[in-house]
Each structure stands twice: as C-alpha cells, then as structure tokens.
Steps between C-alpha positions, in 0.01 A plus 500: 500500500783734585653436156170594339494821696855589400433445128177691517662806647682616185183452299308707745762773479463513121124526525537779756726695268243479218227630725681794661221733428254336743525497876667184627271476803184507297605267223601153608856410422595131511857568604397724784247244615759225494750706698227596747405137545865400534563763766178401675595131514856575611368731769243239604773235513727724708215595730402134548858397559620783727215727614192283555656246742609768754170682455312170547712420807435847643127462437495155662702633793259789536205259476652283775562806717141614452369150579720486810382846602139391456566180698679699768215752511250215529703344785526838675127554451426154641729568798338840549157338491613242758647772721183707463285199592725428797488867603122500478483180706729647764301821501181299550666305785624825654149644487359189665769515768435870554128431540579220746732729698235772511236247608732361772586851617131592513422177688790556742389861551146390579631232738729752670208741533280227653780398736560863603127542568490180703809604696347843561176339619697266728704791637180701556340206682815460714500871580129490582551195723796669671294817545215297652747331737649837590151643560402203715825522698457876543135452599598234754773728638259793514239283679769386745591863570134592539448212745802612694377860505152389601647285774709791629202733487281244672753456779533875540123547501452221751763647729328833496164351564613276777769735619724224576781326325423164362742218515616329187246217510213743543627712211526199274150380587346841440680544167389161377141572596509836321658352194251218481220756498655690205459365143836536321399286203307790353824700490686217325238458229510867392771556248 
C-alpha cells in the first residue's frame, strides 16, 4: 500500500500543476488526499504505540483512584452511620438514666421530707410529754408548798386561839385534820 501511495504522489503533483487556477482546498486532489491519509495513519500508529498506552494507564489509574475514593467514602459513611446510631443509643440510655436519677432524687426527697415530719412529730410529742411531766412535778411541788403553808398557818391560828403552844404531836394531828378537810385534787386538775 505504501508503494502505491509513493507512486501516486508524483501523479497527483502533475494534476495539481495543471489545475493551479482552482483552489486546492475546494477541488479534491488525489495526491493531497494520499499524503493526508498517510500522515493520518502514521500519526495514528505513533499515537497508538506511544501516546495511548500512557493515557490509557492514566485513565485506568484515575478510575481506580475514583473507585477507591468511592469505596472509602462508603466505608466512612457506614462508620459514621454506625457511630451516629451508637451515639443515639447512648443518648437514649443517658436520658433514661437521667430520668431514673431524677425519679430517685424525687423519691428520696419525699422520703426525707416524710422522715423529717415524723421526727418533728416525735420531737414535739417528746417535748409535750416532758412539758406535762414538768407541769405535774411543778404542780406537785406547789401543792406540797401550799400544804406546808396551810399547816404553818393552821398551827399559828390554833396557837392564837388556844393561846398555848402545842407540842409536836398535837401540831401534826391538827395539820392532818385540816389537810384532810381541804380538797387539793381540784388544784391538780386545773392546768
């Protein structure tokens, strides 16, 4: 084929010289077409031999990088989804724990309040009981003092009436009689 192209070139040059008056781009010239085809095939051969393999390798490398990037992005997305699900689960657990803590705190607060009220009631009852005991003791002491005063007054009144001094046995008998006539229980019941 190459031999045919080489022999056809001089013929094409002769035809081109005959037709100098017309534009070579508009009118087809066999020689020019052959040279164009020859240059095209040589260029195609050179491109296939030296240019296309590196370009193909670069494209395949780029394709592999893109596929790896997509795979990596998918793995990262899957990990992110797992972490997000785990985070949501932990957040849910934390909320449940917080609610439990609040419920326990509320329950403990109510129990502490009840206990404080019960202790206050117990303390009040103790204080009331102690006050009653103190009142009874003070009443008994006051009655004892009143009896003693009444006894002294009775002895003094008897001495004046009788104008004589009574011995101890007489004084005791008179005091006991006077005291038996008085009703001290009415004084003890008034509070």
